[in-house]
NUVEXVEX-167697 format. One record per residue (C-alpha): residue number from 1; y, z, x. Coordinates in Angstrom, 3 decimals, always signed. Each point is the difference from the previous one (the first is absolute). Example, Ala and Ser with C-alpha at 12.3 -4.5 7.8 and 13.67 -1.06 7.14 Angstrom:
BEGIN
PT     n         py         pz         px
PT     1     -4.500     +7.800    +12.300
PT     2     +3.440     -0.660     +1.370
This chain:
BEGIN
PT     n         py         pz         px
PT     1   -138.958    -93.883    -71.674
PT     2     +0.544     +3.721     +0.633
PT     3     -2.777     -0.030     +2.600
PT     4     +2.488     -0.748     +2.771
PT     5     +1.720     +3.405     -0.496
PT     6     -1.422     +3.015     +1.805
PT     7     +0.873     +3.688     -0.140
PT     8     +1.990     +1.921     +2.578
PT     9     -3.063     +1.992     +0.986
PT    10     -1.923     -3.235     +0.575
PT    11     +2.743     -1.288     +2.260
PT    12     +0.147     +3.293     +1.870
PT    13     -3.774     +0.034     +0.495
PT    14     +0.141     -3.572     +1.306
PT    15     +2.754     +0.809     +2.511
PT    16     -1.910     +3.127     +1.043
PT    17     -3.110     -2.088     +0.475
PT    18     +1.848     -2.597     +2.097
PT    19     +1.561     +2.633     +2.235
PT    20     -3.251     +1.857     +0.500
PT    21     -1.749     -3.257     +0.932
PT    22     +2.554     -0.631     +2.778
PT    23     -1.704     +1.166     +3.190
PT    24     +3.380     +0.448     +1.681
PT    25     +0.925     +2.658     -2.559
PT    26     -3.268     +1.937     +0.128
PT    27     +1.044     +1.772     +3.164
PT    28     +3.645     +0.147     +0.968
PT    29     +1.729     +1.992     +2.735
PT    30     +3.594     +0.961     -0.751
PT    31     +2.805     +1.836     +1.786
PT    32     +2.807     +1.481     -2.092
PT    33     +1.994     +2.996     -1.129
PT    34     -1.096     +2.361     -2.766
PT    35     +2.342     +0.652     -2.905
PT    36     -0.340     +1.500     -3.486
PT    37     -3.073     +1.912     +1.174
PT    38     -1.959     +2.080     -2.532
PT    39     -3.164     +2.031     +0.580
PT    40     -1.967     +0.292     -3.237
PT    41     -1.654     +3.276     -0.975
PT    42     -3.393     -1.753     +0.212
PT    43     +0.627     -0.924     +3.642
PT    44     +1.140     -3.613     -0.381
PT    45     +3.044     -1.337     +1.869
PT    46     +2.492     -2.301     -1.743
PT    47     +2.883     -1.506     +1.975
PT    48     +2.014     -3.080     +0.833
PT    49     -0.342     -1.694     +3.358
PT    50     +3.102     -1.883     +1.034
PT    51     +1.771     -1.768     +2.835
PT    52     +3.494     -1.462     +0.304
PT    53     -0.670     -2.865     -2.430
PT    54     -2.795     +0.926     -2.401
PT    55     -2.129     +2.752     -1.478
PT    56     -3.426     +0.400     -1.534
PT    57     -1.557     +2.713     -2.114
PT    58     -2.922     +1.812     +1.573
PT    59     -2.702     +2.416     -1.129
PT    60     -2.443     +1.976     +2.115
PT    61     -2.754     +1.712     -1.948
PT    62     -1.116     +3.519     +0.822
PT    63     -3.216     -1.164     +1.708
PT    64     +2.126     -1.733     +2.642
PT    65     +3.012     +2.357     -0.118
PT    66     -2.102     +2.971     +1.149
PT    67     -0.573     -1.790     +3.318
PT    68     +3.739     -0.199     +0.811
PT    69     +0.880     +2.420     +2.824
PT    70     +3.602     +0.577     -1.159
PT    71     +1.988     +0.385     -3.215
PT    72     +1.931     -3.212     -0.695
PT    73     +3.707     +0.349     -0.767
PT    74     +2.833     -2.314     -1.007
PT    75     +1.439     -1.769     +3.028
PT    76     -3.182     +0.095     +2.072
PT    77     -1.012     -3.132     +1.869
PT    78     -3.718     -0.601     -0.559
PT    79     -2.785     -2.455     +0.759
PT    80     -2.373     -0.649     -2.892
PT    81     -3.056     -2.077     -0.725
PT    82     -1.317     -0.884     -3.423
PT    83     -0.335     -2.775     -2.526
PT    84     +2.384     -1.671     -2.434
PT    85     -0.817     -0.125     -3.693
PT    86     +1.655     -0.023     -3.424
PT    87     +0.508     +3.026     -2.205
PT    88     -0.702     -1.386     -3.489
PT    89     +2.092     +2.540     -1.922
PT    90     +3.275     -1.451     +1.280
PT    91     -1.145     -3.229     +1.596
PT    92     +1.425     +1.024     +3.362
PT    93     -1.744     -0.504     +3.273
PT    94     -0.439     +2.924     +2.350
PT    95     -1.850     +1.001     +3.110
PT    96     -2.948     +2.396     -0.198
PT    97     +0.111     +1.935     +3.253
PT    98     -3.184     +0.959     +1.821
PT    99     +1.486     +1.323     +3.226
PT   100     +3.449     +1.288     +1.071
PT   101     +1.309     +0.772     +3.480
PT   102     +3.380     +1.416     +0.966
PT   103     +2.239     -2.537     +1.706
PT   104     +2.757     +2.539     +0.719
PT   105     +3.123     +0.891     -1.985
PT   106     +2.909     -2.385     +0.235
PT   107     +3.070     +1.057     +2.013
PT   108     +2.232     -0.539     -3.014
PT   109     -2.149     +2.290     -2.120
PT   110     +0.157     +2.700     +2.680
PT   111     +3.792     -0.326     +0.191
PT   112     +0.148     +0.122     -3.812
PT   113     -1.980     +3.265     -0.158
PT   114     +2.007     +1.606     +2.825
PT   115     +3.354     -0.777     -1.668
PT   116     -1.311     +1.061     -3.408
PT   117     -1.106     +3.352     +1.419
PT   118     +3.352     +0.506     +1.790
PT   119     +2.172     -0.743     -3.043
PT   120     -2.229     +2.053     -2.295
PT   121     +0.437     +2.984     +2.325
PT   122     +3.791     -0.430     -0.320
PT   123     -0.316     +0.195     -3.789
PT   124     +1.252     -3.540     -0.614
PT   125     -2.786     -0.681     -2.505
PT   126     +0.513     +3.214     -2.011
PT   127     +0.557     -0.387     -3.735
PT   128     +3.037     +2.299     +0.114
PT   129     +1.916     -2.756     +1.828
PT   130     -0.839     -2.715     -2.549
PT   131     +2.948     -1.233     -2.076
PT   132     -0.397     -0.846     -3.684
PT   133     +0.032     -3.644     -1.008
PT   134     +2.610     -0.491     -2.783
PT   135     -1.427     -0.712     -3.437
PT   136     +2.386     -2.883     -0.716
PT   137     +1.481     -1.446     +3.226
PT   138     +2.750     -2.579     -0.179
PT   139     +0.417     -0.865     +3.699
PT   140     -3.179     -0.733     +1.984
PT   141     -0.138     -0.929     +3.673
PT   142     -2.858     -1.851     +1.683
PT   143     -0.613     -0.013     +3.752
PT   144     -2.445     -2.824     +0.740
PT   145     -0.161     -3.547     +1.262
PT   146     +2.388     -2.354     -1.851
PT   147     -2.844     -2.479     -0.479
PT   148     -3.569     +0.596     -1.001
PT   149     -1.988     +1.319     -2.919
PT   150     +1.230     +3.601     +0.208
PT   151     +3.642     -0.615     -0.958
PT   152     -1.031     -2.526     -2.680
PT   153     -2.467     +2.446     -1.543
PT   154     +2.506     +2.852     +0.061
PT   155     +2.931     -1.926     -1.495
PT   156     -2.099     -1.720     -2.669
PT   157     -1.603     +3.281     -1.049
PT   158     +3.335     +1.789     -0.241
PT   159     +1.581     -2.890     -1.907
PT   160     -2.895     -0.005     -2.444
PT   161     -0.141     +3.764     -0.514
PT   162     +3.641     +1.076     +0.325
PT   163     +2.390     -2.979     +0.261
PT   164     +3.077     +2.267     -0.210
PT   165     -0.641     +1.270     +3.538
PT   166     +1.790     -1.524     +2.985
PT   167     -2.270     -0.885     +2.941
PT   168     +1.581     -0.118     +3.465
PT   169     -2.026     -1.502     +2.845
PT   170     +0.404     +1.413     +3.516
PT   171     -1.829     -2.678     +2.011
PT   172     -2.039     +1.277     +2.909
PT   173     -2.649     -1.142     +2.420
PT   174     -3.280     +1.585     -1.101
PT   175     -2.287     -1.275     +2.732
PT   176     +0.241     -0.407     +3.734
PT   177     +1.656     +1.633     +2.983
PT   178     +3.448     +0.495     -1.566
PT   179     -1.184     +0.959     -3.471
PT   180     +0.345     +3.787     +0.327
PT   181     +3.648     -0.181     +1.139
PT   182     +0.810     -2.436     -2.797
PT   183     -1.626     +2.207     -2.669
PT   184     +1.743     +3.141     +1.297
PT   185     +3.385     -1.757     +0.038
PT   186     -0.388     -1.260     -3.575
PT   187     -1.183     +3.380     -1.323
PT   188     +3.085     +1.674     +1.460
PT   189     +2.223     -2.763     -1.360
PT   190     -1.520     +0.228     -3.491
PT   191     +0.369     +3.788     +0.016
PT   192     +3.799     -0.453     -0.084
PT   193     -0.026     -2.182     -3.146
PT   194     -0.322     +2.811     -2.582
PT   195     -3.327     -1.393     -1.202
PT   196     -2.166     +1.715     -2.598
PT   197     -3.205     -0.892     +1.844
PT   198     -1.037     -2.014     +3.063
PT   199     -3.262     -1.955     +0.383
PT   200     -1.204     -0.495     +3.583
PT   201     -3.012     -2.161     +0.780
PT   202     -1.704     -3.339     +0.331
PT   203     -3.129     -1.867     -1.073
PT   204     -3.480     +0.481     +1.402
PT   205     -1.279     -0.788     +3.460
PT   206     -1.917     +1.379     +2.935
PT   207     +0.775     +3.347     +1.557
PT   208     +1.951     -1.830     +2.661
PT   209     +2.077     -1.806     -2.629
PT   210     +0.826     +3.286     -1.761
PT   211     +0.577     +1.959     +3.183
PT   212     +3.802     +0.277     -0.176
PT   213     -0.503     +2.315     -2.989
PT   214     -2.053     +2.289     +2.257
PT   215     +2.854     +0.408     +2.497
PT   216     +1.602     +3.450     +0.410
PT   217     +3.548     -1.415     -0.212
PT   218     -0.718     -1.522     -3.421
PT   219     -1.602     +3.229     -1.237
PT   220     +3.006     +2.080     +1.048
PT   221     +2.451     -2.465     -1.574
PT   222     -1.864     +0.318     -3.321
PT   223     -0.150     +3.800     +0.273
PT   224     +3.724     +0.330     +0.791
PT   225     +1.181     -2.354     -2.765
PT   226     +1.875     +1.518     -2.945
PT   227     -1.249     -2.727     -2.360
PT   228     -3.454     +0.459     -1.614
PT   229     -2.393     -2.455     +1.680
PT   230     -3.169     -1.662     -1.281
PT   231     -2.269     -1.453     +2.679
PT   232     -1.776     -3.242     -0.870
PT   233     -1.953     -1.102     +3.049
PT   234     -3.007     -2.299     -0.169
PT   235     -2.791     +0.342     -2.508
PT   236     -1.418     +3.033     -1.759
PT   237     -2.466     +0.752     +2.822
PT   238     +2.695     -0.138     +2.680
PT   239     +1.636     +3.282     +0.964
PT   240     +2.911     +0.337     +2.436
PT   241     +2.101     +2.864     +1.332
PT   242     +2.809     -1.275     -2.246
PT   243     -2.216     +0.732     -3.019
PT   244     -0.386     +3.667     +0.954
PT   245     +3.688     +0.657     +0.744
PT   246     +1.453     -1.921     -2.962
PT   247     +0.866     +1.722     -3.265
PT   248     -2.592     -2.129     -1.802
PT   249     -2.732     -2.372     +1.154
PT   250     -0.787     -3.214     -1.895
PT   251     -3.285     -1.889     +0.524
PT   252     +1.777     -3.374     +0.071
PT   253     +3.555     -1.394     -0.158
PT   254     -0.592     -0.826     -3.671
PT   255     -1.145     +3.557     -0.570
PT   256     +3.179     +1.269     +1.669
PT   257     +2.139     -2.009     -2.409
PT   258     -1.960     +1.396     -2.936
PT   259     +0.499     +3.554     +1.315
PT   260     +3.687     -0.571     +0.660
PT   261     +1.005     -1.166     -3.478
PT   262     -1.214     +0.678     -3.524
PT   263     -1.054     -2.738     -2.353
PT   264     +2.339     -0.919     -2.839
PT   265     -2.562     +1.212     -2.517
PT   266     -0.306     +3.341     +1.805
PT   267     +3.780     +0.421     -0.065
PT   268     +0.125     -0.931     -3.673
PT   269     -2.671     +2.585     -0.752
PT   270     +1.824     +2.528     +2.134
PT   271     +3.283     -0.663     -1.808
PT   272     -1.791     +0.321     -3.332
PT   273     -1.448     +3.316     +1.087
PT   274     +3.452     +1.154     +1.077
PT   275     +1.395     -1.129     -3.331
PT   276     -2.679     +1.964     -1.869
PT   277     +0.572     +3.047     +2.157
PT   278     +3.775     -0.317     -0.411
PT   279     -0.261     -0.175     -3.788
PT   280     -2.363     +2.948     +0.022
PT   281     +2.360     +2.036     +2.174
PT   282     +2.976     -0.877     -2.217
PT   283     -2.003     +0.827     -3.133
PT   284     -1.090     +3.345     +1.478
PT   285     +3.576     +0.718     +1.040
PT   286     +1.320     -0.809     -3.444
PT   287     -2.674     +2.163     -1.622
PT   288     +0.821     +2.870     +2.324
PT   289     +3.759     -0.343     -0.645
PT   290     -0.551     -0.234     -3.752
PT   291     -2.120     +3.155     +0.013
PT   292     +2.546     +1.719     +2.201
PT   293     +2.798     -1.016     -2.375
PT   294     -1.956     +1.316     -2.964
PT   295     -0.550     +3.297     +1.792
PT   296     +3.720     +0.286     +0.713
PT   297     +0.956     -0.940     -3.529
PT   298     -2.348     +2.661     -1.376
PT   299     +1.790     +2.784     +1.834
PT   300     +2.001     +2.486     -2.126
PT   301     +3.265     -1.008     +1.598
PT   302     -0.227     -3.413     -1.633
PT   303     -1.286     +1.323     -3.323
PT   304     +2.702     +2.710     -0.266
PT   305     +2.610     -0.598     +2.718
PT   306     +2.423     +2.589     -1.480
PT   307     -2.535     +2.726     +0.835
PT   308     +0.696     -0.316     +3.700
PT   309     +3.682     +0.624     -0.782
PT   310     -0.893     +3.228     -1.800
PT   311     -1.983     +1.229     +2.979
PT   312     +2.799     -0.796     +2.422
PT   313     +2.596     +1.527     -2.353
PT   314     -1.990     +3.205     -0.221
PT   315     -0.408     +0.153     +3.750
PT   316     +3.728     -0.614     +0.452
PT   317     +0.847     +2.791     -2.446
PT   318     -2.244     +2.432     +1.843
PT   319     +1.537     -0.898     +3.320
PT   320     +3.499     +0.304     -1.464
PT   321     -0.777     +3.463     -1.374
PT   322     -1.336     +1.065     +3.386
PT   323     +3.111     -1.328     +1.681
PT   324     +2.270     +1.859     -2.382
PT   325     -1.957     +3.217     +0.441
PT   326     +0.146     -0.318     +3.779
PT   327     +3.759     -0.681     -0.062
PT   328     +0.689     +3.024     -2.264
PT   329     -2.245     +2.268     +2.063
PT   330     +1.596     -1.094     +3.242
PT   331     +3.482     +0.444     -1.480
PT   332     -0.838     +3.508     -1.246
PT   333     -1.471     +1.000     +3.360
PT   334     +2.983     -1.229     +1.955
PT   335     +2.426     +1.569     -2.505
PT   336     -1.663     +3.393     +0.383
PT   337     +0.100     -0.302     +3.762
PT   338     +3.673     -0.891     -0.211
PT   339     +0.767     +3.047     -2.178
PT   340     -1.809     +2.254     +2.439
PT   341     +2.081     -1.366     +2.829
PT   342     +3.203     +0.584     -2.000
PT   343     -1.086     +3.589     -0.681
PT   344     -0.726     +0.711     +3.648
PT   345     +2.275     +2.360     +1.974
PT   346     +1.302     -2.720     +2.236
PT   347     +1.914     -1.492     -2.894
PT   348     +1.079     +3.329     -1.642
PT   349     +1.101     +1.949     +3.156
PT   350     -0.264     -2.100     +3.154
PT   351     +1.944     +2.658     +2.068
PT   352     -2.713     +2.599     -0.596
PT   353     -2.603     -2.383     +1.398
PT   354     +2.083     -0.519     +3.124
PT   355     +0.488     +3.760     +0.397
PT   356     -3.690     +0.608     -0.388
PT   357     -0.884     -2.569     +2.637
PT   358     +2.703     +1.456     +2.317
PT   359     -1.511     +3.499     -0.301
PT   360     -3.443     -1.427     +0.745
PT   361     +1.406     -1.689     +3.092
PT   362     +1.667     +3.223     +1.270
PT   363     -3.225     +1.950     -0.527
PT   364     -2.000     -2.505     +2.020
PT   365     +2.666     -0.009     +2.721
PT   366     -0.174     +3.784     +0.217
PT   367     -3.773     -0.084     +0.386
PT   368     +0.357     -2.624     +2.699
PT   369     +2.484     +2.077     +1.983
PT   370     -2.246     +3.070     -0.262
PT   371     -2.843     -1.935     +1.540
PT   372     +2.156     -1.717     +2.641
PT   373     -0.916     +0.960     +3.638
PT   374     +3.664     -0.475     +1.007
PT   375     +1.148     +3.004     -2.085
PT   376     -2.839     +2.032     +1.528
PT   377     +1.225     -0.798     +3.520
PT   378     +3.545     +0.910     -0.983
PT   379     -1.278     +3.503     -0.662
PT   380     -1.031     +0.270     +3.716
PT   381     -3.418     -1.674     +0.047
PT   382     -0.982     -2.753     +2.441
PT   383     -2.778     -2.595     +0.480
PT   384     -1.904     +0.077     +3.307
PT   385     -1.598     -3.193     +1.302
PT   386     -2.188     -0.584     +3.007
PT   387     -0.397     -3.615     +0.983
PT   388     +1.314     -0.976     -3.417
PT   389     -2.556     +2.198     -1.840
PT   390     +1.188     +2.963     -2.129
PT   391     -1.305     +3.358     +1.347
PT   392     -1.365     +2.388     -2.611
PT   393     -1.537     +2.645     +2.338
PT   394     +0.944     +1.689     +3.329
PT   395     -3.558     -0.659     +1.164
PT   396     +0.917     -3.653     +0.469
PT   397     +2.820     +0.938     +2.438
PT   398     -0.569     +0.622     +3.703
PT   399     +2.199     +0.977     +2.926
PT   400     +2.262     -2.774     +1.325
PT   401     -0.437     -2.081     -3.177
PT   402     +3.040     -2.064     -0.944
PT   403     +0.905     +0.527     -3.622
PT   404     +2.493     -1.538     -2.366
PT   405     +1.848     +2.304     -2.423
PT   406     +1.567     -1.600     -3.074
PT   407     +2.654     +2.211     -1.718
PT   408     +2.416     -0.760     -2.795
PT   409     +2.635     -1.669     +2.145
PT   410     -2.044     -1.628     +2.802
PT   411     -2.923     +0.089     +2.449
PT   412     -0.564     +2.087     +3.208
PT   413     -2.591     -0.449     +2.776
PT   414     -1.409     +3.237     +1.486
PT   415     -2.658     +0.989     +2.562
PT   416     -2.467     +2.768     -0.587
PT   417     +0.122     +2.712     +2.779
């Protein structure tokens, strides 16, 4: 009865056999865009080939890869030929590429690289501008479409992990001609709501579907926002300009919700750790204070407090003795000076002091009169001046010079003949 059950490997081999027997799959020609490209160290190429609606895994072994005239890169449009088969390890079908030709790089990819290079040069992607996502946010904003899987995934994940948080939806168009203006408007609006964190994004899609998150206006709105922003655009393999400029990039909207909030168990563990650390800090503080108290209590002042009084009393006595000595010494000095003043002549015979000073004055007056030029002129002498200069020698006088003679009672002008 168990004969009807087969193993997974048997089923996979059967499907592989059926596909490889299909002549239409033995040689296929495909046009698509490369993404998730990886060049193996042994020379093999692994990548995903995609268009607007689907994708397929592809491998090109080194024997064929060495014939490619260019180095494939994400975003390149290529033409390939190969065959379709099944990879037994995961049961997935993939294309084994024999030949690859460049079909040109899409215009959107070129625009993406140009804007990325421009904003990187301005420093908008630098880590120093990234804001920290709060550990435990309570108010979370979401800029995305009001319908669709993204908002459902985000709200359900937050409710499951951290139901205490409030989620505020800022509905925006996330695809089409008017999407960029709608996203910018809602980011600016959300930035005024005092949110702890803001999630901006949408579900997966083609590069055209995600393009509004590659617009410069959206990038600058994210960069200028005061609120920490997590980008959640597309799937894990999709990268947009919004991812580079945001404070944190999530691979999916669900991943953004998980990054934005902690799980209840994580918070419980965190609180427990805080509780342990708090008790340890309090215990250490109490131990320190107890040891400090014991050190203080062991000081001599507490063992014999009266001893400090003796020291201060002795110091006071010394200072008092010094004060008394200084007062007595100063009094004695001033008393002696006072007695000397009382014994001075000015107090015993003040008239003699006046007479002595009067005689000194008369003596000085006599000396002054002896030296006075006026008394000399009264005895018949005169002062001769020529042009205001006193003449000391007859050699300085010539005939017809006008001289001025100053005698005791006036001046006379004379002419030399």
